[in-house]
N, C-alpha and C positions, 0 to 999 in steps of 0.2 A: 567375641569381645563387645562389651557395650560401653558406651561413654556417659559422662553426666549429661543431664538435660541442658540443652543449649537453645537460644533463639538466634535470629539475625540482628546483627548490631542495627540500632536505629540510626546511625550516621553514614552518610556516604565517605568515600575514599577522598573527597575534595574537603568535605567537613572535618573528617577526622585529621587530615594533615593540617588544617588551619588550627585545630586545637592543639597540635604538638607544637606548632611553630610560636603559638601565643603563650603556651605553658612554658617553653624554654625562654621566652623573652621574659617571664616573671621571674624565672630562675636566675637569669644573668643580672637583672635588675635588684635582686635580693628581696623580692617580694612573693616568693613561692608560698602557696598555701597548701601544700601537700598535709591531707589530714590526719587527725587523731582518730584511730579506729574506735567505733563505737558498736554497740551489739545491734543497733538497727540496721548498720550497712552489713555486718557480718550476716545476719539472719536473711537479708535480700540476697546476698551472694551465694549463700547455701543453696538457693533454688535454681542457680545456674549462672552461666557467664556470658556475656555479650561484649567481648572486647572488640573495639572498632579498628585496631590495629596490631599487626604482628611485627615484633621487632627482633631481627637477628643481628645480635651484637656481640662485641668482644667481652671476654670474661674478666678483663681488667677492673680491679677494685675501684678505681677512679671514675667508672662510666656506668653509674647505675640508671638504666633508662627511666624508672619510676620517678626519680629525683630530678634529673636534668630536664624532664619534660613536664614535671609538676603535675602528675596525673592522679585521679582517685584509684583506689582499689578496684579491680575488675576491667579497667579501661585497655590495659595492654597484655598481649599474649606475648611472652618473652622467651627467646632461644638465644642462650649465650655460649659461646666456645671461644678459645683463644684464637684471634685472627679472624673472626667471623667466617671460619671456612665452612664450605659445603662437604656434607659428609653423609653417607646414608641415613645415619640417626637424625642428623639434623633435618635432612629432607623429610624424614617421616613425621618429625615435629611440626614441619612447615605444612605438609599436606593435611596433617590433622586440623591445623588452624583454618587451611582453606576449606575442607570438606565438611568439618563439623562445627566449626566456630562462624564459618563465612565472613572471615574478616575481609573488608573491602580494601584495606590498605597494607602493604607489606614494606617495611623499610630495612635496608642492609646499613647497619651504623657502624662506621669504623670510627677510628680516633688517631689524635697526633700520637707520635712516639711510640707506636704499637710494638712491643716486643717480638710477636710473631713475625710481622712484616720485617723488621730489622733482621731477625735470624734468617728470613728467607732471602735478603739482599745479600747477607754474608755468603749464603750457600750459593747464590746465583753467580756472585762476582768472583767469590774467593774459595768457593768448594769446602766452607766451613760446615761440618755436619754436627748435628746435636744427637742428644741419647734417642734411642730407637722410636719412641712412640712421639716424641717432639718433633723427629723428622719427619713423620707422617704428616703432621701439620704443615711443616715447612714445604714439603714436597706438593701439598695441595695449593700453597700460595703462589709458588715460583713461576708457574707457567702464565700466571696473569700479570706479572712485573713487566713494566717498560724496558725496553732496551736503551737504558737513558746513558748519557755520556757520564762515565765513571769519575771524570774530572770535576763535575759539577759539586758545588758546596754540600756537605752532608745532609744539611737541614732541607735543600731544595730537593735531593735525591730521595731523601725518606719522604717527604710530603707527596711528591709525585707516586712513590710506591704506595703510600697508604690509600690514596685516591684510586689507583689502579686496581688495588685489591678488592675495594668495595664494588667497582665496575665489573671485575672478574666474577665476584660472587652473584651479582645481578645477572651477568651472562649467562652462567651456568644454570640459574633459575629460569630464565627466560628459554633457555634451549631444551627444558623437560616438557613432555606432552602435557603434564599438569599446568605447568607454567604458561603454554601457549594457550590451553583452553581458558584458563583465568583471566588472561589478558582480553581474549576475545569477550569474556562476560563482563568487562569493565574493572576487573580487579587492577589496582595501580601499584606498580613497585618503583620505590624510589630510593636512591642512596644518599648518605649523609655522612659528615665528618665532625666528630666532636672535638672541639678545640679545648684541650685539658686547661690551658692558661687563662682562658677568659671564660670557659662555661657555655660559649656559644656553639650551637649546631649549625653548621652550613650544609644546606640541602642542595644536592646535585641535580639540577635540572637540565 
């Protein structure tokens, strides 16, 4: 199997993360400058791609990474799946990003009110099961959820679970042979939570 021509990104992980933070800040202020596509841009991208960041995010329609980070075409390599869960297929896509695209920055992006995380909480505490394929997602998330006090307010319990799920995905990536090698090479992996109500992305440092 062969892949399209690619070059190493011009930006470092640190510079890429700064671009994401600045782009989200523009988005929150209502000053986003997401471009109108033009033939010149498409012609340039047809020659290859050089994304500086790979985003593993949730499929939720309210969390489009290109818009909330206010980026240009070709800047992000995006993998989206409900609950930003880790699976063999997701790992294959991330491995491609690291091996062939050489992205120096990987971001696991969760979000407030994630339905997959909510279903995992219901399964963890009340053994509520979903349809078979949804249940596969739920059972991928459940092991990473904290053993929180069930008497906590639902919003706090949910917020803790969303953050724990992001950290769980990060942990799984860190534990792979590829992840360990990437970190040694200087690749950066960070977590983030998108606040749906405000549009702000909160990075977990």
